[in-house]
KEVEXFI-522278 format. One line per 10 residues: number of its first residue (from 0); their letters; for each residue z, y, x of N, C-alpha, C. Coordinates in pm, whole numbers. Example, Ala and Ser with C-alpha at 12.3 -4.5 7.8 and 13.67 -1.06 7.14 Angstrom:
0 = AS = 780,-569,1319,780,-450,1230,780,-330,1320; 708,-225,1285,714,-106,1367,787,3,1290
This chain:
0 = MKRILNILLL = 17855,2160,12882,17712,2138,12870,17681,2024,12773; 17760,1916,12780,17739,1803,12689,17757,1846,12546; 17860,1930,12518,17883,1976,12382,17766,2059,12333; 17712,2145,12418,17598,2229,12380,17476,2144,12349; 17451,2040,12430,17338,1952,12406,17352,1878,12275; 17476,1835,12243,17499,1766,12116,17472,1858,11998; 17514,1984,12009,17491,2081,11902,17341,2104,11883; 17268,2120,11994,17124,2143,11985,17052,2024,11923; 17096,1903,11956,17035,1783,11900,17054,1778,11749; 17175,1810,11704,17202,1810,11561,17119,1916,11489
10 = MVCFPGMAQE = 17101,2031,11553,17024,2138,11490,16877,2100,11477; 16827,2018,11570,16690,1971,11560,16676,1871,11446; 16773,1779,11435,16769,1674,11332,16801,1729,11194; 16893,1826,11187,16937,1881,11060,16935,2034,11071; 16820,2096,11044,16810,2243,11058,16919,2314,10980; 16980,2413,11045,17085,2490,10979,17221,2425,10984; 17233,2305,11041,17362,2237,11044,17388,2186,11185; 17510,2202,11233,17547,2153,11365,17695,2117,11365; 17730,2007,11432,17868,1961,11438,17915,1960,11583; 18042,1996,11601,18099,1991,11735,18245,1948,11731
20 = RIWEGTACHS = 18291,1893,11841,18433,1863,11859,18498,1988,11919; 18586,2051,11843,18633,2184,11881,18733,2184,11996; 18791,2068,12027,18890,2064,12134,18833,2013,12266; 18705,1983,12269,18645,1930,12391,18660,2030,12506; 18706,1980,12621,18724,2065,12737,18856,2138,12741; 18949,2105,12650,19080,2169,12648,19189,2065,12675; 19313,2111,12673,19426,2021,12695,19460,1939,12571; 19395,1967,12459,19414,1888,12337,19305,1781,12333; 19343,1658,12312,19248,1546,12320,19220,1483,12184; 19226,1563,12079,19200,1513,11943,19051,1517,11915
30 = RQVTMTAYLP = 18982,1410,11952,18837,1404,11938,18793,1391,11793; 18887,1353,11704,18847,1337,11564,18832,1471,11492; 18880,1578,11553,18871,1710,11491,18732,1766,11517; 18658,1795,11408,18523,1847,11422,18504,1968,11332; 18404,2047,11365,18364,2161,11283,18213,2154,11266; 18169,2149,11141,18027,2139,11110,17979,2272,11054; 17879,2330,11119,17827,2461,11080,17706,2445,10988; 17708,2518,10879,17593,2530,10789,17548,2675,10794; 17433,2699,10856,17391,2835,10887,17270,2875,10804; 17279,2990,10736,17166,3036,10656,17057,3096,10745
40 = EGTPKAAIVV = 16940,3116,10689,16836,3186,10762,16874,3334,10772; 16846,3393,10885,16878,3533,10903,17023,3554,10939; 17066,3678,10938,17203,3714,10973,17296,3685,10856; 17403,3607,10878,17497,3577,10768,17569,3703,10719; 17602,3704,10591,17681,3814,10535,17823,3811,10591; 17874,3690,10612,18007,3667,10670,18013,3520,10709; 18112,3485,10787,18136,3346,10824,18264,3298,10755; 18262,3175,10705,18377,3122,10631,18410,2983,10683; 18533,2964,10730,18581,2833,10771,18635,2763,10647; 18584,2643,10618,18618,2570,10497,18710,2454,10530
50 = CPGGSYHWLD = 18826,2449,10461,18924,2344,10484,18940,2258,10358; 18884,2138,10355,18901,2051,10240,19047,2012,10219; 19078,1968,10098,19214,1923,10069,19227,1773,10077; 19348,1726,10047,19377,1582,10050,19522,1553,10081; 19611,1641,10033,19756,1619,10046,19803,1611,10190; 19727,1669,10283,19758,1660,10426,19763,1515,10473; 19705,1424,10392,19695,1283,10431,19551,1242,10460; 19458,1298,10382,19315,1268,10397,19239,1394,10360; 19106,1391,10371,19026,1509,10343,18910,1473,10250; 18889,1556,10149,18774,1540,10060,18657,1615,10124
60 = MNSEGKKVAQ = 18582,1544,10206,18476,1608,10283,18348,1630,10201; 18346,1582,10076,18228,1598,9993,18243,1718,9898; 18321,1701,9792,18334,1808,9691,18395,1935,9747; 18485,1921,9844,18556,2037,9899,18511,2070,10041; 18409,1999,10087,18358,2022,10222,18209,2050,10220; 18130,1944,10224,17984,1959,10233,17926,2040,10118; 17964,2008,9994,17906,2079,9880,17944,2228,9880; 18066,2258,9924,18109,2396,9935,18024,2469,10039; 18005,2405,10154,17928,2468,10262,17782,2489,10222; 17723,2391,10155,17585,2406,10112,17569,2521,10014
70 = WLCSEGYAAY = 17665,2535,9923,17662,2645,9827,17676,2780,9898; 17775,2792,9986,17796,2919,10058,17673,2955,10141; 17615,2853,10205,17497,2877,10287,17381,2928,10200; 17367,2874,10079,17260,2918,9989,17280,3061,9944; 17405,3110,9952,17436,3248,9915,17429,3344,10033; 17392,3291,10150,17375,3377,10267,17495,3384,10360; 17591,3294,10342,17710,3292,10426,17705,3175,10524; 17755,3196,10644,17769,3087,10740,17898,3012,10707; 17887,2882,10683,18003,2801,10646,18032,2700,10756; 18160,2688,10791,18203,2596,10896,18307,2501,10837
80 = VLRYRAAGKI = 18267,2377,10814,18358,2280,10753,18444,2217,10861; 18574,2234,10848,18668,2186,10948,18728,2052,10907; 18707,1951,10991,18775,1822,10973,18902,1829,11059; 19009,1878,11000,19133,1898,11074,19217,1769,11072; 19317,1767,11156,19404,1650,11163,19487,1634,11035; 19501,1511,10990,19583,1480,10872,19662,1353,10902; 19762,1328,10820,19851,1214,10845,19775,1082,10843; 19679,1068,10751,19599,947,10743,19637,856,10628; 19540,781,10579,19563,690,10467,19656,575,10505; 19646,528,10628,19733,418,10672,19878,465,10673
90 = EFVMKYRSLF = 19901,587,10721,20037,639,10723,20092,653,10582; 20006,688,10486,20049,703,10348,20109,573,10296; 20056,460,10342,20103,328,10296,20218,277,10382; 20206,291,10514,20299,225,10605,20411,315,10657; 20398,447,10644,20501,541,10687,20539,524,10835; 20439,502,10919,20467,476,11060,20520,598,11134; 20504,718,11075,20551,838,11144,20703,850,11144; 20771,757,11077,20917,753,11090,20956,702,11229; 20860,637,11299,20884,585,11434,20798,656,11539; 20675,693,11502,20583,757,11595,20540,891,11538
100 = RGNRHPDMIC = 20510,985,11625,20482,1121,11581,20362,1127,11487; 20249,1069,11526,20129,1080,11446,20082,1224,11436; 20005,1256,11332,19959,1392,11307,20054,1461,11211; 20097,1580,11246,20189,1657,11163,20188,1802,11212; 20255,1890,11137,20267,2029,11177,20323,2040,11319; 20264,2125,11404,20164,2228,11376,20019,2189,11405; 19988,2059,11407,19853,2016,11442,19748,2082,11353; 19775,2089,11223,19675,2138,11128,19645,2286,11150; 19749,2368,11166,19727,2511,11187,19667,2535,11326; 19698,2450,11421,19632,2460,11553,19481,2441,11538
110 = DLQRAIQLVR = 19443,2340,11462,19300,2313,11442,19231,2431,11375; 19295,2490,11274,19234,2602,11205,19228,2725,11294; 19333,2754,11367,19329,2869,11457,19222,2851,11564; 19205,2730,11614,19101,2704,11712,18963,2728,11651; 18944,2684,11526,18816,2705,11458,18789,2854,11440; 18890,2929,11396,18873,3073,11378,18839,3139,11511; 18908,3096,11617,18879,3151,11750,18733,3130,11788; 18684,3008,11774,18547,2977,11815,18445,3052,11731; 18468,3057,11600,18373,3128,11513,18373,3277,11545; 18489,3334,11565,18497,3478,11592,18436,3513,11728
120 = ERYSGPVGAM = 18445,3422,11824,18384,3447,11955,18231,3449,11947; 18177,3382,11846,18031,3368,11835,17969,3462,11733; 18051,3517,11646,17999,3594,11533,18074,3725,11523; 18001,3836,11519,18065,3968,11522,18104,4021,11385; 18061,3953,11277,18092,3999,11142,18225,3947,11092; 18254,3967,10963,18380,3919,10903,18390,3767,10909; 18511,3719,10934,18539,3575,10937,18652,3546,10839; 18622,3468,10737,18723,3432,10638,18755,3284,10642; 18847,3243,10555,18887,3102,10547,18902,3065,10401; 18848,2949,10364,18858,2898,10227,18915,2757,10231
130 = GFSAGGHLVM = 19014,2731,10145,19074,2598,10144,19107,2553,10004; 19118,2422,9987,19142,2360,9858,19267,2273,9865; 19356,2289,9765,19477,2208,9756,19561,2222,9883; 19582,2113,9959,19654,2127,10086,19578,2217,10182; 19444,2213,10174,19363,2305,10255,19385,2449,10215; 19421,2471,10085,19456,2604,10039,19585,2653,10102; 19679,2560,10120,19803,2592,10191,19773,2626,10336; 19682,2551,10396,19649,2570,10537,19586,2707,10562; 19489,2745,10478,19423,2875,10503,19518,2992,10474; 19608,2976,10376,19706,3081,10353,19806,3088,10468
140 = SAGEYFDTNF = 19835,2975,10528,19921,2976,10648,19855,3057,10759; 19723,3040,10774,19651,3119,10875,19656,3268,10841; 19657,3300,10711,19663,3439,10669,19801,3501,10684; 19905,3419,10685,20042,3470,10695,20099,3462,10837; 20059,3361,10913,20118,3339,11045,20020,3369,11157; 19923,3457,11131,19819,3485,11231,19874,3548,11357; 19992,3611,11349,20048,3673,11469,20128,3575,11553; 20130,3448,11513,20187,3341,11596,20072,3261,11654; 20061,3259,11786,19953,3185,11851,19997,3041,11871; 19960,2954,11777,19995,2813,11788,19916,2743,11898
150 = LTRYGIEPSV = 19812,2809,11949,19729,2749,12053,19794,2753,12191; 19904,2825,12202,19973,2836,12331,20011,2699,12385; 20043,2607,12296,20083,2472,12342,19973,2402,12420; 19849,2449,12403,19737,2390,12477,19687,2484,12588; 19767,2585,12617,19730,2678,12723,19618,2773,12687; 19596,2796,12557,19487,2882,12512,19542,3016,12465; 19493,3123,12523,19530,3259,12484,19404,3331,12439; 19373,3327,12310,19246,3384,12262,19235,3533,12290; 19114,3577,12317,19086,3720,12335,19042,3785,12205; 19036,3705,12098,18996,3756,11966,19111,3739,11869
160 = SLRPDFVASI = 19105,3809,11758,19209,3800,11656,19202,3666,11583; 19318,3610,11554,19326,3486,11477,19349,3514,11328; 19350,3640,11292,19370,3679,11152,19240,3668,11074; 19234,3586,10969,19113,3583,10886,19095,3719,10819; 18972,3760,10799,18946,3886,10729,18974,3873,10580; 18963,3752,10527,18997,3725,10388,19028,3576,10374; 19096,3544,10266,19136,3405,10241,19102,3369,10096; 19043,3253,10076,19022,3198,9942,19103,3070,9931; 19202,3072,9842,19293,2959,9827,19275,2902,9686; 19215,2783,9678,19174,2726,9550,19269,2611,9514
170 = YPVVTLSAPP = 19328,2619,9395,19434,2528,9347,19526,2483,9462; 19590,2580,9529,19662,2548,9653,19802,2492,9633; 19844,2413,9729,19986,2386,9752,20042,2516,9811; 20157,2562,9762,20215,2687,9811,20356,2666,9862; 20442,2616,9776,20583,2603,9815,20612,2463,9870; 20703,2460,9966,20756,2331,10016,20903,2318,9982; 20956,2415,9907,21100,2413,9881,21135,2433,9734; 21053,2505,9656,21085,2531,9516,21052,2409,9429; 21103,2403,9305,21084,2286,9218,20940,2240,9199; 20838,2330,9193,20702,2277,9173,20635,2223,9299
180 = VHKRSRLGLL = 20712,2193,9402,20657,2143,9527,20573,2016,9504; 20464,2006,9579,20384,1883,9580,20436,1798,9696; 20516,1700,9662,20591,1626,9764,20502,1550,9861; 20389,1497,9814,20303,1421,9903,20244,1511,10012; 20209,1634,9975,20157,1728,10076,20266,1769,10174; 20386,1790,10123,20498,1825,10212,20523,1712,10311; 20518,1590,10263,20539,1475,10351,20426,1464,10452; 20302,1485,10406,20188,1476,10497,20194,1580,10608; 20238,1700,10573,20244,1809,10671,20358,1792,10770; 20477,1754,10719,20597,1758,10802,20639,1623,10859
190 = GEWTAMNPSM = 20602,1513,10796,20649,1384,10843,20777,1343,10773; 20813,1217,10788,20923,1157,10710,21057,1225,10733; 21089,1257,10856,21221,1313,10885,21222,1465,10870; 21119,1531,10920,21116,1676,10915,21107,1728,10771; 21048,1649,10683,21033,1691,10543,21168,1711,10476; 21272,1653,10533,21406,1668,10474,21481,1788,10531; 21420,1858,10626,21484,1972,10691,21464,2099,10609; 21570,2156,10550,21555,2276,10466,21493,2393,10539; 21523,2410,10666,21468,2522,10743,21317,2509,10759; 21271,2387,10786,21127,2366,10800,21057,2383,10666
200 = RDSLSLEHHV = 21119,2336,10561,21060,2355,10428,21042,2503,10398; 21145,2581,10426,21139,2725,10398,21036,2794,10487; 21029,2754,10612,20941,2823,10706,20795,2809,10670; 20760,2706,10593,20621,2684,10555,20599,2697,10405; 20697,2754,10335,20680,2787,10193,20615,2925,10187; 20492,2929,10147,20411,3051,10161,20464,3168,10082; 20530,3142,9970,20578,3252,9887,20688,3332,9955; 20747,3278,10062,20855,3347,10133,20806,3427,10253; 20678,3417,10287,20634,3474,10414,20510,3564,10403; 20483,3613,10284,20375,3710,10268,20417,3842,10333
210 = KADTPPVFLL = 20326,3904,10407,20352,4032,10473,20254,4136,10421; 20284,4260,10449,20199,4370,10402,20058,4361,10461; 20046,4303,10582,19914,4294,10645,19849,4157,10627; 19899,4080,10530,19830,3956,10492,19689,3991,10444; 19587,3915,10484,19449,3948,10444,19432,3942,10292; 19329,4008,10238,19298,3998,10096,19279,3851,10055; 19321,3819,9934,19324,3679,9890,19251,3662,9758; 19167,3561,9751,19108,3512,9626,19184,3385,9591; 19252,3386,9477,19342,3277,9438,19299,3224,9302; 19293,3092,9288,19246,3033,9163,19309,2897,9140
220 = NCVDDPIVDY = 19346,2871,9014,19392,2736,8977,19384,2717,8827; 19427,2600,8780,19421,2564,8639,19560,2524,8589; 19593,2566,8469,19725,2535,8412,19742,2386,8393; 19633,2315,8363,19645,2171,8336,19630,2085,8462; 19643,2147,8579,19632,2074,8706,19733,1959,8708; 19686,1833,8715,19778,1719,8713,19832,1681,8850; 19784,1743,8954,19823,1708,9091,19919,1810,9149; 19875,1935,9159,19957,2043,9215,19998,2134,9099; 20126,2141,9073,20180,2222,8963,20124,2365,8971; 20071,2414,8857,20008,2546,8856,20104,2657,8898
230 = RNSVLLDSAL = 20234,2633,8889,20331,2737,8926,20330,2767,9075; 20269,2679,9156,20251,2711,9298,20174,2842,9313; 20063,2854,9242,19982,2975,9252,20051,3095,9189; 20131,3072,9085,20206,3181,9024,20305,3239,9125; 20370,3153,9202,20462,3199,9306,20389,3283,9410; 20272,3238,9450,20197,3312,9552,20146,3445,9496; 20098,3443,9374,20052,3567,9311,20164,3670,9306; 20284,3627,9269,20399,3719,9262,20433,3774,9400; 20429,3688,9502,20462,3732,9638,20358,3831,9691; 20230,3805,9663,20124,3896,9706,20136,4031,9636
240 = TAKNVPHLYT = 20170,4027,9507,20187,4150,9431,20303,4232,9484; 20413,4164,9517,20532,4234,9567,20505,4306,9698; 20413,4252,9779,20382,4314,9909,20256,4401,9903; 20203,4421,9782,20084,4504,9762,19964,4455,9842; 19952,4323,9855,19837,4265,9923,19720,4258,9823; 19605,4315,9856,19490,4307,9764,19454,4162,9735; 19445,4128,9609,19411,3990,9574,19363,3982,9431; 19292,3874,9403,19248,3844,9268,19299,3705,9233; 19377,3697,9127,19428,3567,9082,19362,3532,8949; 19289,3421,8948,19225,3371,8827,19291,3241,8787
250 = QYETGGHGFG = 19334,3234,8663,19401,3114,8613,19324,3063,8490; 19273,2941,8500,19204,2878,8388,19302,2787,8313; 19285,2779,8183,19371,2690,8105,19340,2544,8133; 19211,2512,8150,19172,2374,8178,19082,2370,8301; 19067,2253,8355,18981,2236,8472,19038,2138,8572; 19170,2115,8565,19230,2013,8649,19238,2048,8796; 19201,1953,8879,19221,1963,9024,19107,1889,9093; 19073,1936,9212,18979,1862,9296,18833,1880,9264; 18798,1982,9184,18658,1999,9145,18574,2061,9255; 18633,2143,9340,18558,2202,9451,18429,2267,9404
260 = ANPAKQDQNT = 18319,2235,9474,18187,2285,9436,18100,2173,9382; 18165,2074,9322,18093,1957,9269,18075,1972,9119; 17953,1999,9071,17930,2017,8928,17977,1898,8844; 17973,1778,8900,18013,1659,8826,18163,1658,8796; 18240,1738,8868,18386,1743,8848,18432,1871,8780; 18338,1958,8746,18373,2087,8687,18360,2083,8535; 18438,2169,8468,18425,2183,8323,18370,2323,8292; 18372,2361,8165,18314,2490,8125,18386,2608,8188; 18512,2589,8228,18585,2696,8295,18556,2699,8444; 18577,2586,8508,18573,2584,8654,18434,2597,8712
270 = RKWQQSFIKW = 18330,2578,8632,18196,2600,8685,18166,2749,8704; 18260,2835,8659,18242,2979,8674,18297,3031,8807; 18383,2954,8873,18461,3012,8982,18377,3051,9103; 18267,2979,9127,18188,3006,9247,18122,3144,9241; 18065,3177,9128,18005,3309,9116,18112,3418,9112; 18229,3385,9058,18340,3481,9061,18379,3513,9205; 18377,3410,9289,18412,3431,9429,18307,3515,9500; 18179,3487,9476,18072,3566,9537,18083,3712,9493; 18112,3734,9366,18130,3872,9317,18247,3938,9387; 18356,3865,9406,18473,3919,9474,18438,3958,9618
280 = LNDNGY = 18362,3872,9685,18318,3904,9821,18234,4032,9822; 18140,4040,9730,18053,4158,9724,18135,4284,9694; 18229,4272,9600,18311,4387,9563,18397,4436,9679; 18428,4344,9771,18512,4379,9886,18432,4405,10013; 18301,4414,9997,18217,4452,10111,18178,4339,10203; 18193,4215,10156,18155,4101,10240,18023,4040,10192
């Protein structure tokens, strides 16, 4: 009841927007995990869970969160920005997870699966997931490992599917084992000791785990990306092609990294991607 009252209060103060703590009332006590809904007028065309990036250490809640949700909402889509668990900026400096667990896998995929569960329980239409950088890795993980219920650890057995209907992975981290790996994201996801485990690296390298029933994918990155090597997306594109998974891969020569839906960070190439995505959704019936 308290959670419902908080949501209603936010909707009064900020029409079309509501925030909730997704683990409230469960065996998971991570109160910092929130999901903020941006709801269009009328019936949404689809619902999209948005996962900002930040090397699995922090989250860009502006360019890859709020601005993305506002844009999607203006196009008639319900957007849910997920503030999922990350290692944290302090951990990035002090490396305390070498002694204490902190936030690490599978916390992030648990948060996303919980978000998908809640959205799907409330909305009967298509539910997709969009992520940026490390968030791109996270949403693709949801698209590949949907038949593993990570919520079991909290005693949750969803009555709805955890498989996203589609995935948008924007300049994503993909591999945790091949040469173009983004080491900071691998460290953020796995922790100091687990990051050295070859089996764990392989198990979360997305190019190795694409299946025939992986959801349709919108994939995009830039060759001049200075943060996440562009070959991450090339690996994923090849894996999706090999399994005949419907997907669109767009590669820009320039545009860098971290532009999200922020016009101030976009160039003449990357300012095109948002309408390309809307067209892709329309072409696929969403």
